[in-house]
N, CA, C, O and the ligand as a Tripos MOL2 file, in Angstrom:
@<TRIPOS>MOLECULE
protein
  281   279    71     0     0
PROTEIN
NO_CHARGES

@<TRIPOS>ATOM
      1 N         -12.6470   27.9870  -31.5490 N.3       1 MET1
      2 CA        -11.5690   27.4200  -30.4850 C.3       1 MET1
      3 C         -12.3080   26.6280  -29.2120 C.2       1 MET1
      4 O         -13.4520   26.8500  -28.8150 O.2       1 MET1
      5 N         -11.5030   25.7880  -28.7490 N.am      2 ALA2
      6 CA        -12.1830   24.8990  -27.7270 C.3       2 ALA2
      7 C         -11.9430   25.7040  -26.3630 C.2       2 ALA2
      8 O         -11.0570   26.5370  -26.1740 O.2       2 ALA2
      9 N         -12.9630   25.2610  -25.4120 N.am      3 ALA3
     10 CA        -12.8490   25.8110  -23.9670 C.3       3 ALA3
     11 C         -11.3300   25.4660  -23.4750 C.2       3 ALA3
     12 O         -10.7330   24.4580  -23.8520 O.2       3 ALA3
     13 N         -10.8000   26.4140  -22.6020 N.am      4 LEU4
     14 CA         -9.5440   26.5290  -22.3170 C.3       4 LEU4
     15 C          -9.7440   26.9940  -20.9790 C.2       4 LEU4
     16 O         -10.6690   27.7340  -20.6420 O.2       4 LEU4
     17 N          -8.6210   26.4240  -20.0270 N.am      5 PRO5
     18 CA         -8.4270   26.9600  -18.4950 C.3       5 PRO5
     19 C          -8.2290   28.3530  -18.6890 C.2       5 PRO5
     20 O          -7.6030   28.7790  -19.6600 O.2       5 PRO5
     21 N          -8.7260   29.0860  -17.8210 N.am      6 LYS6
     22 CA         -8.3080   30.7490  -17.7990 C.3       6 LYS6
     23 C          -7.0940   30.7170  -17.2510 C.2       6 LYS6
     24 O          -6.3050   31.4220  -17.8810 O.2       6 LYS6
     25 N          -6.5620   30.0980  -16.1880 N.am      7 LYS7
     26 CA         -5.2610   30.3100  -15.5220 C.3       7 LYS7
     27 C          -4.6020   28.9310  -15.5050 C.2       7 LYS7
     28 O          -5.2310   27.8740  -15.4510 O.2       7 LYS7
     29 N          -3.2520   29.0510  -15.5580 N.am      8 LYS8
     30 CA         -2.5330   27.9220  -15.2530 C.3       8 LYS8
     31 C          -2.5740   27.3830  -13.8720 C.2       8 LYS8
     32 O          -2.5480   28.1200  -12.8860 O.2       8 LYS8
     33 N          -2.6450   25.9510  -13.8030 N.am      9 VAL9
     34 CA         -2.9440   25.6160  -12.4090 C.3       9 VAL9
     35 C          -1.4800   25.2830  -11.8850 C.2       9 VAL9
     36 O          -0.6910   24.6470  -12.5840 O.2       9 VAL9
     37 N          -1.1480   25.7720  -10.5520 N.am     10 SER10
     38 CA          0.2530   25.7910  -10.0810 C.3      10 SER10
     39 C           0.7890   24.4170   -9.6520 C.2      10 SER10
     40 O          -0.0260   23.5100   -9.4860 O.2      10 SER10
     41 N           1.9010   24.2310   -9.4900 N.am     11 LYS11
     42 CA          2.3390   23.1290   -9.0390 C.3      11 LYS11
     43 C           1.7510   22.5220   -7.7230 C.2      11 LYS11
     44 O           1.3830   21.3610   -7.5390 O.2      11 LYS11
     45 N           1.7490   23.6320   -6.8000 N.am     12 ALA12
     46 CA          1.1740   23.3890   -5.5220 C.3      12 ALA12
     47 C          -0.1510   22.8960   -5.4190 C.2      12 ALA12
     48 O          -0.5250   21.9710   -4.6990 O.2      12 ALA12
     49 N          -0.9630   23.7150   -6.3430 N.am     13 ARG13
     50 CA         -2.4150   23.2140   -6.3030 C.3      13 ARG13
     51 C          -2.6810   22.1090   -7.0280 C.2      13 ARG13
     52 O          -3.5210   21.3350   -6.5710 O.2      13 ARG13
     53 N          -2.1160   21.8370   -8.1380 N.am     14 ARG14
     54 CA         -2.2300   20.4830   -8.7490 C.3      14 ARG14
     55 C          -1.4340   19.4460   -7.8160 C.2      14 ARG14
     56 O          -1.7640   18.2820   -8.0430 O.2      14 ARG14
     57 N          -0.5000   19.5970   -6.8560 N.am     15 GLY15
     58 CA         -0.1110   18.4740   -6.2800 C.3      15 GLY15
     59 C          -1.0270   18.2780   -4.9590 C.2      15 GLY15
     60 O          -1.0730   17.2050   -4.3580 O.2      15 GLY15
     61 N          -1.7190   19.3820   -4.5890 N.am     16 LYS16
     62 CA         -2.7570   19.4530   -3.3950 C.3      16 LYS16
     63 C          -3.7980   18.4460   -4.0130 C.2      16 LYS16
     64 O          -4.1570   17.5210   -3.2840 O.2      16 LYS16
     65 N          -4.2510   18.5200   -5.1180 N.am     17 ARG17
     66 CA         -5.4190   18.0490   -5.8110 C.3      17 ARG17
     67 C          -5.0560   16.5020   -6.0990 C.2      17 ARG17
     68 O          -5.9420   15.6530   -5.9950 O.2      17 ARG17
     69 N          -3.7850   16.1640   -6.4500 N.am     18 THR18
     70 CA         -3.5960   14.7140   -6.8640 C.3      18 THR18
     71 C          -2.9090   14.1290   -5.5230 C.2      18 THR18
     72 O          -2.6110   12.9350   -5.5790 O.2      18 THR18
     73 N          -2.6300   14.7940   -4.3640 N.am     19 LEU19
     74 CA         -2.0960   13.9880   -3.4570 C.3      19 LEU19
     75 C          -2.5980   12.5470   -2.9500 C.2      19 LEU19
     76 O          -1.8080   11.6620   -2.6220 O.2      19 LEU19
     77 N          -3.8570   12.4220   -2.9230 N.am     20 ALA20
     78 CA         -4.5110   11.2380   -2.5750 C.3      20 ALA20
     79 C          -4.4870   10.0000   -3.6470 C.2      20 ALA20
     80 O          -4.7450    8.8320   -3.3540 O.2      20 ALA20
     81 N          -4.1570   10.4440   -4.8440 N.am     21 HIS21
     82 CA         -4.3890    9.5830   -5.8250 C.3      21 HIS21
     83 C          -3.3740    8.3090   -5.7510 C.2      21 HIS21
     84 O          -3.6240    7.2520   -6.3300 O.2      21 HIS21
     85 N          -2.4570    8.4810   -5.1430 N.am     22 GLY22
     86 CA         -1.4960    7.2580   -4.7550 C.3      22 GLY22
     87 C          -1.9420    6.6660   -3.6310 C.2      22 GLY22
     88 O          -1.3180    5.6330   -3.3870 O.2      22 GLY22
     89 N          -2.8870    6.9610   -2.7630 N.am     23 PHE23
     90 CA         -3.0910    6.1190   -1.5840 C.3      23 PHE23
     91 C          -3.7220    4.8200   -1.9420 C.2      23 PHE23
     92 O          -4.4780    4.7980   -2.9120 O.2      23 PHE23
     93 N          -3.5180    3.8570   -1.3390 N.am     24 LYS24
     94 CA         -4.2680    2.3620   -1.4360 C.3      24 LYS24
     95 C          -4.8230    2.2120   -0.2700 C.2      24 LYS24
     96 O          -4.2540    2.6110    0.7470 O.2      24 LYS24
     97 N          -6.0370    1.6050   -0.2410 N.am     25 PRO25
     98 CA         -6.5860    0.7550    1.0800 C.3      25 PRO25
     99 C          -5.6410   -0.3900    1.5480 C.2      25 PRO25
    100 O          -4.9880   -0.9920    0.6950 O.2      25 PRO25
    101 N          -5.5460   -0.6960    2.7670 N.am     26 ALA26
    102 CA         -4.4760   -1.4400    3.5180 C.3      26 ALA26
    103 C          -4.7960   -2.9380    2.6080 C.2      26 ALA26
    104 O          -5.9550   -3.1960    2.2860 O.2      26 ALA26
    105 N          -3.7910   -3.7570    2.2860 N.am     27 GLU27
    106 CA         -4.2060   -4.8680    1.6900 C.3      27 GLU27
    107 C          -4.6290   -5.9340    2.8950 C.2      27 GLU27
    108 O          -3.9010   -5.9950    3.8860 O.2      27 GLU27
    109 N          -5.8240   -6.7810    2.8020 N.am     28 LEU28
    110 CA         -6.1960   -7.7590    3.6420 C.3      28 LEU28
    111 C          -6.0790   -9.0030    3.2770 C.2      28 LEU28
    112 O          -6.5280   -9.3140    2.1740 O.2      28 LEU28
    113 N          -5.4870   -9.9470    4.0670 N.am     29 VAL29
    114 CA         -5.5900  -11.4140    3.6890 C.3      29 VAL29
    115 C          -6.1140  -12.2470    4.6720 C.2      29 VAL29
    116 O          -6.0740  -11.7970    5.8170 O.2      29 VAL29
    117 N          -6.6110  -13.3850    4.5010 N.am     30 ALA30
    118 CA         -7.2260  -14.3490    5.6840 C.3      30 ALA30
    119 C          -6.2210  -14.8550    6.2860 C.2      30 ALA30
    120 O          -5.2320  -15.2590    5.6730 O.2      30 ALA30
    121 N          -6.3730  -14.9100    7.8590 N.am     31 CYS31
    122 CA         -5.2380  -15.4210    8.6710 C.3      31 CYS31
    123 C          -5.2350  -16.8890    8.2900 C.2      31 CYS31
    124 O          -6.3120  -17.4090    7.9990 O.2      31 CYS31
    125 N          -4.3550  -17.4510    8.2700 N.am     32 PRO32
    126 CA         -3.9130  -18.8110    7.9920 C.3      32 PRO32
    127 C          -4.5860  -19.6800    9.1090 C.2      32 PRO32
    128 O          -5.2290  -20.7110    8.9130 O.2      32 PRO32
    129 N          -4.3360  -19.1030   10.2730 N.am     33 ARG33
    130 CA         -4.7700  -19.7160   11.5700 C.3      33 ARG33
    131 C          -6.1910  -19.6800   11.8840 C.2      33 ARG33
    132 O          -6.7870  -20.7500   12.0000 O.2      33 ARG33
    133 N          -6.9300  -18.3480   12.0660 N.am     34 CYS34
    134 CA         -8.2270  -18.2610   12.3450 C.3      34 CYS34
    135 C          -9.0820  -17.9670   11.1710 C.2      34 CYS34
    136 O         -10.3040  -18.1100   11.2110 O.2      34 CYS34
    137 N          -8.4670  -17.5750   10.1760 N.am     35 GLY35
    138 CA         -9.4570  -17.1950    8.9050 C.3      35 GLY35
    139 C          -9.8280  -16.0540    8.7620 C.2      35 GLY35
    140 O         -10.4180  -15.7330    7.7310 O.2      35 GLY35
    141 N          -9.5280  -14.9880    9.9470 N.am     36 LYS36
    142 CA        -10.2820  -13.7260    9.8570 C.3      36 LYS36
    143 C          -9.4210  -12.6990    9.0630 C.2      36 LYS36
    144 O          -8.2540  -13.0510    8.8940 O.2      36 LYS36
    145 N          -9.7420  -11.6370    8.6070 N.am     37 LEU37
    146 CA         -9.0020  -10.9410    7.7840 C.3      37 LEU37
    147 C          -8.0820  -10.1620    8.6040 C.2      37 LEU37
    148 O          -8.4310   -9.6290    9.6580 O.2      37 LEU37
    149 N          -6.8230  -10.0930    8.0840 N.am     38 LYS38
    150 CA         -5.7480   -9.3190    9.0070 C.3      38 LYS38
    151 C          -4.9010   -8.5380    7.6350 C.2      38 LYS38
    152 O          -5.0710   -8.8880    6.4670 O.2      38 LYS38
    153 N          -4.1260   -7.6060    8.0020 N.am     39 THR39
    154 CA         -3.2360   -6.8850    7.3110 C.3      39 THR39
    155 C          -1.9300   -7.6790    7.0130 C.2      39 THR39
    156 O          -1.4470   -8.3880    7.8960 O.2      39 THR39
    157 N          -1.3280   -7.5710    5.7460 N.am     40 THR40
    158 CA         -0.2020   -8.5020    5.5230 C.3      40 THR40
    159 C           0.8790   -7.9900    6.2890 C.2      40 THR40
    160 O           1.0120   -6.8180    6.6410 O.2      40 THR40
    161 N           1.9130   -9.2780    6.6090 N.am     41 HIS41
    162 CA          3.0040   -9.0160    7.4300 C.3      41 HIS41
    163 C           2.7550   -8.3800    8.7770 C.2      41 HIS41
    164 O           3.5670   -7.6010    9.2760 O.2      41 HIS41
    165 N           1.6690   -8.7090    9.3340 N.am     42 THR42
    166 CA          1.3730   -8.1860   10.9240 C.3      42 THR42
    167 C           0.8130   -9.4210   11.5370 C.2      42 THR42
    168 O           0.3790  -10.4130   10.9510 O.2      42 THR42
    169 N           0.8930   -9.2030   12.7790 N.am     43 VAL43
    170 CA          0.5000  -10.3410   13.8430 C.3      43 VAL43
    171 C          -0.8920  -10.1950   13.7320 C.2      43 VAL43
    172 O          -1.4450   -9.0970   13.7990 O.2      43 VAL43
    173 N          -1.4870  -11.2690   13.5630 N.am     44 CYS44
    174 CA         -3.0820  -11.3650   13.3690 C.3      44 CYS44
    175 C          -3.6470  -10.7570   14.9720 C.2      44 CYS44
    176 O          -3.3540  -11.2640   16.0550 O.2      44 CYS44
    177 N          -4.4750   -9.6110   14.7630 N.am     45 PRO45
    178 CA         -5.1410   -9.1530   15.9180 C.3      45 PRO45
    179 C          -6.0710  -10.0270   16.4600 C.2      45 PRO45
    180 O          -6.3470   -9.7000   17.6140 O.2      45 PRO45
    181 N          -6.7600  -11.1790   16.0070 N.am     46 HIS46
    182 CA         -7.6590  -11.8750   16.3200 C.3      46 HIS46
    183 C          -7.1720  -12.9340   17.2730 C.2      46 HIS46
    184 O          -7.6140  -13.0050   18.4190 O.2      46 HIS46
    185 N          -6.0850  -13.9170   16.7050 N.am     47 CYS47
    186 CA         -5.5140  -14.8330   17.3970 C.3      47 CYS47
    187 C          -4.1710  -14.8660   18.0040 C.2      47 CYS47
    188 O          -3.7390  -15.8030   18.6740 O.2      47 CYS47
    189 N          -3.4030  -13.5390   17.6630 N.am     48 GLY48
    190 CA         -2.2840  -13.2220   18.1900 C.3      48 GLY48
    191 C          -1.0030  -14.0570   17.6950 C.2      48 GLY48
    192 O           0.0040  -14.2230   18.3840 O.2      48 GLY48
    193 N          -1.1890  -14.5470   16.4220 N.am     49 TYR49
    194 CA         -0.1980  -15.3820   15.8490 C.3      49 TYR49
    195 C           0.4060  -14.7950   14.9120 C.2      49 TYR49
    196 O          -0.2860  -13.9640   14.3250 O.2      49 TYR49
    197 N           1.6660  -14.9440   14.4770 N.am     50 TYR50
    198 CA          2.3910  -14.5650   13.3830 C.3      50 TYR50
    199 C           3.3970  -15.7580   13.1290 C.2      50 TYR50
    200 O           4.1350  -16.1730   14.0220 O.2      50 TYR50
    201 N           3.3780  -16.2990   11.8080 N.am     51 LYS51
    202 CA          3.8920  -17.3070   11.2520 C.3      51 LYS51
    203 C           4.1850  -18.4670   12.2180 C.2      51 LYS51
    204 O           5.3000  -18.7450   12.6590 O.2      51 LYS51
    205 N           2.9100  -19.1720   12.5130 N.am     52 ASP52
    206 CA          2.9130  -20.1410   13.7080 C.3      52 ASP52
    207 C           3.6770  -19.8910   14.8600 C.2      52 ASP52
    208 O           4.2220  -20.8540   15.3980 O.2      52 ASP52
    209 N           3.8130  -18.7560   15.3340 N.am     53 ARG53
    210 CA          4.3500  -18.2980   16.5550 C.3      53 ARG53
    211 C           3.5120  -17.4260   17.2500 C.2      53 ARG53
    212 O           3.1290  -16.3700   16.7470 O.2      53 ARG53
    213 N           3.1400  -17.8600   18.5810 N.am     54 LEU54
    214 CA          2.3420  -17.0880   19.3530 C.3      54 LEU54
    215 C           2.8630  -15.6800   19.9560 C.2      54 LEU54
    216 O           3.7220  -15.6540   20.8370 O.2      54 LEU54
    217 N           2.3790  -14.7090   19.5060 N.am     55 VAL55
    218 CA          3.0910  -13.1120   19.9630 C.3      55 VAL55
    219 C           2.4280  -12.7630   21.1920 C.2      55 VAL55
    220 O           3.1000  -12.4920   22.1870 O.2      55 VAL55
    221 N           0.8670  -12.7420   21.2170 N.am     56 PHE56
    222 CA          0.4960  -12.4340   22.5970 C.3      56 PHE56
    223 C          -0.8710  -13.3050   22.6330 C.2      56 PHE56
    224 O          -1.4010  -13.7850   21.6310 O.2      56 PHE56
    225 N          -1.3180  -13.4190   23.8750 N.am     57 GLU57
    226 CA         -2.5220  -13.8820   24.1510 C.3      57 GLU57
    227 C          -3.7120  -13.0130   23.8230 C.2      57 GLU57
    228 O          -3.8120  -11.9030   24.3460 O.2      57 GLU57
    229 N          -4.7600  -13.5420   22.8480 N.am     58 PRO58
    230 CA         -5.7290  -12.6230   22.5080 C.3      58 PRO58
    231 C          -6.7820  -12.6290   23.8410 C.2      58 PRO58
    232 O          -7.0730  -13.6290   24.4980 O.2      58 PRO58
    233 N          -7.2660  -11.2760   24.0620 N.am     59 LYS59
    234 CA         -8.2460  -11.3340   24.7860 C.3      59 LYS59
    235 C          -9.4010  -11.8280   24.5080 C.2      59 LYS59
    236 O          -9.7070  -11.6180   23.3340 O.2      59 LYS59
    237 N         -10.2850  -12.4830   25.1900 N.am     60 GLU60
    238 CA        -11.2020  -13.4000   25.0230 C.3      60 GLU60
    239 C         -12.6110  -12.4550   24.6910 C.2      60 GLU60
    240 O         -13.3020  -12.8270   23.7420 O.2      60 GLU60
    241 N         -12.9880  -11.3770   25.3800 N.am     61 LYS61
    242 CA        -14.0260  -10.5010   25.1360 C.3      61 LYS61
    243 C         -13.4650   -9.3010   24.6810 C.2      61 LYS61
    244 O         -12.7180   -8.5870   25.3510 O.2      61 LYS61
    245 N         -13.9430   -9.0250   23.1890 N.am     62 THR62
    246 CA        -13.6400   -7.5570   22.6930 C.3      62 THR62
    247 C         -14.8630   -7.0530   22.2360 C.2      62 THR62
    248 O         -15.8920   -7.7100   22.0790 O.2      62 THR62
    249 N         -14.6920   -5.7600   22.0120 N.am     63 LYS63
    250 CA        -15.8730   -5.0490   21.3840 C.3      63 LYS63
    251 C         -16.5690   -5.5530   20.2030 C.2      63 LYS63
    252 O         -17.7500   -5.3650   19.9140 O.2      63 LYS63
    253 N         -15.6090   -6.2790   19.4960 N.am     64 VAL64
    254 CA        -16.0310   -6.8270   18.2490 C.3      64 VAL64
    255 C         -17.0410   -8.2080   18.2400 C.2      64 VAL64
    256 O         -17.9730   -8.4270   17.4650 O.2      64 VAL64
    257 N         -16.6130   -8.9510   19.2090 N.am     65 THR65
    258 CA        -17.2870  -10.2310   19.4190 C.3      65 THR65
    259 C         -18.6460   -9.8340   20.2270 C.2      65 THR65
    260 O         -19.7150  -10.4130   20.0310 O.2      65 THR65
    261 N         -18.4730   -8.7910   21.1440 N.am     66 LYS66
    262 CA        -19.6870   -8.3500   21.9270 C.3      66 LYS66
    263 C         -20.9190   -7.8720   20.9180 C.2      66 LYS66
    264 O         -22.1020   -8.2020   21.0090 O.2      66 LYS66
    265 N         -20.3120   -7.0120   19.9430 N.am     67 ALA67
    266 CA        -21.3490   -6.5250   19.0510 C.3      67 ALA67
    267 C         -21.9310   -7.4750   18.2480 C.2      67 ALA67
    268 O         -23.1270   -7.4170   17.9630 O.2      67 ALA67
    269 N         -21.0150   -8.5650   17.7560 N.am     68 LYS68
    270 CA        -21.5800   -9.7280   17.1210 C.3      68 LYS68
    271 C         -22.7550  -10.5490   17.7100 C.2      68 LYS68
    272 O         -23.7290  -10.9460   17.0710 O.2      68 LYS68
    273 N         -22.4900  -10.7560   19.1430 N.am     69 LYS69
    274 CA        -23.4870  -11.6960   19.6860 C.3      69 LYS69
    275 C         -24.9060  -10.9770   20.0180 C.2      69 LYS69
    276 O         -26.0010  -11.5380   20.0260 O.2      69 LYS69
    277 N         -24.6650   -9.7340   20.2650 N.am     70 GLU70
    278 CA        -26.0780   -9.2060   20.4320 C.3      70 GLU70
    279 C         -26.8420   -8.5890   19.0750 C.2      70 GLU70
    280 O         -27.9880   -8.1480   19.1590 O.2      70 GLU70
    281 ZN         -5.6220  -15.0190   13.2730 Zn       71 ZN71
@<TRIPOS>BOND
     1     1     2 1
     2     2     3 1
     3     3     4 2
     4     3     5 am
     5     5     6 1
     6     6     7 1
     7     7     8 2
     8     7     9 am
     9     9    10 1
    10    10    11 1
    11    11    12 2
    12    11    13 am
    13    13    14 1
    14    14    15 1
    15    15    16 2
    16    15    17 am
    17    17    18 1
    18    18    19 1
    19    19    20 2
    20    19    21 am
    21    21    22 1
    22    22    23 1
    23    23    24 2
    24    23    25 am
    25    25    26 1
    26    26    27 1
    27    27    28 2
    28    27    29 am
    29    29    30 1
    30    30    31 1
    31    31    32 2
    32    31    33 am
    33    33    34 1
    34    34    35 1
    35    35    36 2
    36    35    37 am
    37    37    38 1
    38    38    39 1
    39    39    40 2
    40    39    41 am
    41    41    42 1
    42    42    43 1
    43    43    44 2
    44    43    45 am
    45    45    46 1
    46    46    47 1
    47    47    48 2
    48    47    49 am
    49    49    50 1
    50    50    51 1
    51    51    52 2
    52    51    53 am
    53    53    54 1
    54    54    55 1
    55    55    56 2
    56    55    57 am
    57    57    58 1
    58    58    59 1
    59    59    60 2
    60    59    61 am
    61    61    62 1
    62    62    63 1
    63    63    64 2
    64    63    65 am
    65    65    66 1
    66    66    67 1
    67    67    68 2
    68    67    69 am
    69    69    70 1
    70    70    71 1
    71    71    72 2
    72    71    73 am
    73    73    74 1
    74    74    75 1
    75    75    76 2
    76    75    77 am
    77    77    78 1
    78    78    79 1
    79    79    80 2
    80    79    81 am
    81    81    82 1
    82    82    83 1
    83    83    84 2
    84    83    85 am
    85    85    86 1
    86    86    87 1
    87    87    88 2
    88    87    89 am
    89    89    90 1
    90    90    91 1
    91    91    92 2
    92    91    93 am
    93    93    94 1
    94    94    95 1
    95    95    96 2
    96    95    97 am
    97    97    98 1
    98    98    99 1
    99    99   100 2
   100    99   101 am
   101   101   102 1
   102   102   103 1
   103   103   104 2
   104   103   105 am
   105   105   106 1
   106   106   107 1
   107   107   108 2
   108   107   109 am
   109   109   110 1
   110   110   111 1
   111   111   112 2
   112   111   113 am
   113   113   114 1
   114   114   115 1
   115   115   116 2
   116   115   117 am
   117   117   118 1
   118   118   119 1
   119   119   120 2
   120   119   121 am
   121   121   122 1
   122   122   123 1
   123   123   124 2
   124   123   125 am
   125   125   126 1
   126   126   127 1
   127   127   128 2
   128   127   129 am
   129   129   130 1
   130   130   131 1
   131   131   132 2
   132   131   133 am
   133   133   134 1
   134   134   135 1
   135   135   136 2
   136   135   137 am
   137   137   138 1
   138   138   139 1
   139   139   140 2
   140   139   141 am
   141   141   142 1
   142   142   143 1
   143   143   144 2
   144   143   145 am
   145   145   146 1
   146   146   147 1
   147   147   148 2
   148   147   149 am
   149   149   150 1
   150   150   151 1
   151   151   152 2
   152   151   153 am
   153   153   154 1
   154   154   155 1
   155   155   156 2
   156   155   157 am
   157   157   158 1
   158   158   159 1
   159   159   160 2
   160   159   161 am
   161   161   162 1
   162   162   163 1
   163   163   164 2
   164   163   165 am
   165   165   166 1
   166   166   167 1
   167   167   168 2
   168   167   169 am
   169   169   170 1
   170   170   171 1
   171   171   172 2
   172   171   173 am
   173   173   174 1
   174   174   175 1
   175   175   176 2
   176   175   177 am
   177   177   178 1
   178   178   179 1
   179   179   180 2
   180   179   181 am
   181   181   182 1
   182   182   183 1
   183   183   184 2
   184   183   185 am
   185   185   186 1
   186   186   187 1
   187   187   188 2
   188   187   189 am
   189   189   190 1
   190   190   191 1
   191   191   192 2
   192   191   193 am
   193   193   194 1
   194   194   195 1
   195   195   196 2
   196   195   197 am
   197   197   198 1
   198   198   199 1
   199   199   200 2
   200   199   201 am
   201   201   202 1
   202   202   203 1
   203   203   204 2
   204   203   205 am
   205   205   206 1
   206   206   207 1
   207   207   208 2
   208   207   209 am
   209   209   210 1
   210   210   211 1
   211   211   212 2
   212   211   213 am
   213   213   214 1
   214   214   215 1
   215   215   216 2
   216   215   217 am
   217   217   218 1
   218   218   219 1
   219   219   220 2
   220   219   221 am
   221   221   222 1
   222   222   223 1
   223   223   224 2
   224   223   225 am
   225   225   226 1
   226   226   227 1
   227   227   228 2
   228   227   229 am
   229   229   230 1
   230   230   231 1
   231   231   232 2
   232   231   233 am
   233   233   234 1
   234   234   235 1
   235   235   236 2
   236   235   237 am
   237   237   238 1
   238   238   239 1
   239   239   240 2
   240   239   241 am
   241   241   242 1
   242   242   243 1
   243   243   244 2
   244   243   245 am
   245   245   246 1
   246   246   247 1
   247   247   248 2
   248   247   249 am
   249   249   250 1
   250   250   251 1
   251   251   252 2
   252   251   253 am
   253   253   254 1
   254   254   255 1
   255   255   256 2
   256   255   257 am
   257   257   258 1
   258   258   259 1
   259   259   260 2
   260   259   261 am
   261   261   262 1
   262   262   263 1
   263   263   264 2
   264   263   265 am
   265   265   266 1
   266   266   267 1
   267   267   268 2
   268   267   269 am
   269   269   270 1
   270   270   271 1
   271   271   272 2
   272   271   273 am
   273   273   274 1
   274   274   275 1
   275   275   276 2
   276   275   277 am
   277   277   278 1
   278   278   279 1
   279   279   280 2
@<TRIPOS>SUBSTRUCTURE
     1 MET1         2 RESIDUE 1 A MET
     2 ALA2         6 RESIDUE 1 A ALA
     3 ALA3        10 RESIDUE 1 A ALA
     4 LEU4        14 RESIDUE 1 A LEU
     5 PRO5        18 RESIDUE 1 A PRO
     6 LYS6        22 RESIDUE 1 A LYS
     7 LYS7        26 RESIDUE 1 A LYS
     8 LYS8        30 RESIDUE 1 A LYS
     9 VAL9        34 RESIDUE 1 A VAL
    10 SER10       38 RESIDUE 1 A SER
    11 LYS11       42 RESIDUE 1 A LYS
    12 ALA12       46 RESIDUE 1 A ALA
    13 ARG13       50 RESIDUE 1 A ARG
    14 ARG14       54 RESIDUE 1 A ARG
    15 GLY15       58 RESIDUE 1 A GLY
    16 LYS16       62 RESIDUE 1 A LYS
    17 ARG17       66 RESIDUE 1 A ARG
    18 THR18       70 RESIDUE 1 A THR
    19 LEU19       74 RESIDUE 1 A LEU
    20 ALA20       78 RESIDUE 1 A ALA
    21 HIS21       82 RESIDUE 1 A HIS
    22 GLY22       86 RESIDUE 1 A GLY
    23 PHE23       90 RESIDUE 1 A PHE
    24 LYS24       94 RESIDUE 1 A LYS
    25 PRO25       98 RESIDUE 1 A PRO
    26 ALA26      102 RESIDUE 1 A ALA
    27 GLU27      106 RESIDUE 1 A GLU
    28 LEU28      110 RESIDUE 1 A LEU
    29 VAL29      114 RESIDUE 1 A VAL
    30 ALA30      118 RESIDUE 1 A ALA
    31 CYS31      122 RESIDUE 1 A CYS
    32 PRO32      126 RESIDUE 1 A PRO
    33 ARG33      130 RESIDUE 1 A ARG
    34 CYS34      134 RESIDUE 1 A CYS
    35 GLY35      138 RESIDUE 1 A GLY
    36 LYS36      142 RESIDUE 1 A LYS
    37 LEU37      146 RESIDUE 1 A LEU
    38 LYS38      150 RESIDUE 1 A LYS
    39 THR39      154 RESIDUE 1 A THR
    40 THR40      158 RESIDUE 1 A THR
    41 HIS41      162 RESIDUE 1 A HIS
    42 THR42      166 RESIDUE 1 A THR
    43 VAL43      170 RESIDUE 1 A VAL
    44 CYS44      174 RESIDUE 1 A CYS
    45 PRO45      178 RESIDUE 1 A PRO
    46 HIS46      182 RESIDUE 1 A HIS
    47 CYS47      186 RESIDUE 1 A CYS
    48 GLY48      190 RESIDUE 1 A GLY
    49 TYR49      194 RESIDUE 1 A TYR
    50 TYR50      198 RESIDUE 1 A TYR
    51 LYS51      202 RESIDUE 1 A LYS
    52 ASP52      206 RESIDUE 1 A ASP
    53 ARG53      210 RESIDUE 1 A ARG
    54 LEU54      214 RESIDUE 1 A LEU
    55 VAL55      218 RESIDUE 1 A VAL
    56 PHE56      222 RESIDUE 1 A PHE
    57 GLU57      226 RESIDUE 1 A GLU
    58 PRO58      230 RESIDUE 1 A PRO
    59 LYS59      234 RESIDUE 1 A LYS
    60 GLU60      238 RESIDUE 1 A GLU
    61 LYS61      242 RESIDUE 1 A LYS
    62 THR62      246 RESIDUE 1 A THR
    63 LYS63      250 RESIDUE 1 A LYS
    64 VAL64      254 RESIDUE 1 A VAL
    65 THR65      258 RESIDUE 1 A THR
    66 LYS66      262 RESIDUE 1 A LYS
    67 ALA67      266 RESIDUE 1 A ALA
    68 LYS68      270 RESIDUE 1 A LYS
    69 LYS69      274 RESIDUE 1 A LYS
    70 GLU70      278 RESIDUE 1 A GLU
    71 ZN71       281 GROUP 0 **** ****
């Protein structure tokens, strides 16, 4: 006889284990305006544009650009 589990795994225990199986990383696409990666269907955080419309003025100095320069 093959090895068998000693106890039935309850629905709650099985659910807790498999909870994260459906999680997916956010889809990233290149921004058509600045070329940097952004999540789909959102305003680009780098240039502030969404579908050729300026939503907000991007700040020139950010922590990301500072880290790249140094
Ligand atoms: Zn952009």
